[in-house]
PLY file of the C-alpha trace (Angstrom):
ply
format ascii 1.0
element vertex 108
property float x
property float y
property float z
element edge 107
property int vertex1
property int vertex2
end_header
0.00 0.00 0.00
1.40 3.35 -1.05
0.41 6.45 0.88
-0.63 9.44 -1.27
1.56 12.48 -0.63
0.80 15.96 -1.99
-1.94 14.53 -4.22
0.28 11.95 -5.95
1.31 8.34 -5.59
4.92 7.25 -6.17
4.71 3.89 -7.93
7.66 1.47 -8.00
7.78 -1.45 -10.45
10.47 -4.06 -9.86
12.76 -4.70 -12.81
12.48 -8.49 -12.77
14.59 -10.81 -14.96
12.22 -10.38 -17.91
12.39 -6.57 -17.77
16.17 -6.58 -17.30
16.50 -7.80 -20.89
15.57 -4.26 -21.96
16.89 -0.72 -21.50
15.59 2.82 -21.92
12.45 2.18 -19.91
9.31 4.28 -20.20
5.94 4.09 -18.49
2.78 4.33 -20.54
-0.68 5.19 -19.23
-3.57 3.53 -21.06
-6.81 5.52 -20.70
-10.30 4.01 -20.63
-10.69 4.86 -24.34
-7.35 3.04 -25.05
-5.31 6.18 -25.75
-1.66 5.82 -24.74
0.28 8.55 -22.95
3.96 8.54 -21.91
4.65 9.14 -18.22
8.00 10.45 -16.94
9.85 7.69 -15.10
13.26 7.02 -13.60
15.22 3.90 -12.73
16.18 3.68 -9.05
18.20 0.56 -8.31
16.10 -2.45 -9.35
12.92 -0.38 -9.74
11.40 1.92 -12.32
9.47 4.66 -10.54
6.88 7.21 -11.59
4.35 9.54 -10.01
0.63 9.58 -10.72
-2.52 11.15 -9.30
-4.61 8.00 -9.73
-4.35 4.26 -10.11
-5.23 2.87 -13.51
-3.75 0.76 -16.34
-0.03 1.39 -16.84
2.65 -0.47 -18.75
6.44 -0.66 -18.82
8.06 -0.26 -22.23
11.76 -0.81 -22.93
14.13 -1.03 -25.87
15.83 -4.34 -26.60
19.46 -4.37 -25.50
21.73 -4.53 -28.54
24.64 -6.90 -28.10
27.99 -5.96 -29.61
28.84 -8.03 -32.66
25.32 -9.29 -33.27
23.16 -7.96 -36.05
19.53 -7.44 -35.15
17.24 -7.56 -38.17
13.69 -6.38 -38.42
11.03 -9.05 -38.85
9.48 -9.50 -42.27
6.21 -7.60 -42.49
3.59 -6.91 -45.11
5.87 -4.21 -46.55
7.67 -6.89 -48.58
4.33 -7.99 -50.10
3.94 -4.55 -51.67
7.49 -4.64 -53.03
7.03 -8.11 -54.51
3.66 -7.09 -55.98
5.18 -4.06 -57.72
8.08 -6.13 -59.05
5.71 -8.80 -60.34
3.53 -6.14 -61.99
6.55 -4.57 -63.70
7.66 -8.01 -64.92
4.18 -8.71 -66.34
4.19 -5.39 -68.23
7.66 -6.16 -69.63
6.53 -9.61 -70.83
3.45 -8.14 -72.53
5.56 -5.50 -74.28
8.04 -8.14 -75.52
5.22 -10.37 -76.81
3.59 -7.41 -78.62
6.94 -6.42 -80.16
7.55 -10.00 -81.38
4.04 -10.16 -82.94
4.59 -6.82 -84.67
7.95 -7.97 -86.10
6.39 -11.26 -87.35
3.51 -9.44 -89.06
5.89 -7.17 -91.01
0 1
1 2
2 3
3 4
4 5
5 6
6 7
7 8
8 9
9 10
10 11
11 12
12 13
13 14
14 15
15 16
16 17
17 18
18 19
19 20
20 21
21 22
22 23
23 24
24 25
25 26
26 27
27 28
28 29
29 30
30 31
31 32
32 33
33 34
34 35
35 36
36 37
37 38
38 39
39 40
40 41
41 42
42 43
43 44
44 45
45 46
46 47
47 48
48 49
49 50
50 51
51 52
52 53
53 54
54 55
55 56
56 57
57 58
58 59
59 60
60 61
61 62
62 63
63 64
64 65
65 66
66 67
67 68
68 69
69 70
70 71
71 72
72 73
73 74
74 75
75 76
76 77
77 78
78 79
79 80
80 81
81 82
82 83
83 84
84 85
85 86
86 87
87 88
88 89
89 90
90 91
91 92
92 93
93 94
94 95
95 96
96 97
97 98
98 99
99 100
100 101
101 102
102 103
103 104
104 105
105 106
106 107
């Protein structure tokens, strides 16, 4: 139980083994209409702390720790589908143009 002081609560979230795999922590507040707002936070020892005027839904967000010598690649997403679609479309247009050119040469 945390006692409210000067109209605010100081919340401490333990950085457990799962959270220690990340760095650059931030706290997010998730409102009842699912809007997300960043809350100022600091790391104090094994805890991330922040102040709030009310208790609600909050989350801890962190950046993945980059290890020296390892290359981290982004996962494949739907972006590559668009690229492949455009390439396939361009190839189809090229094939049609070649076929039309061959037919024109044969008819002459």
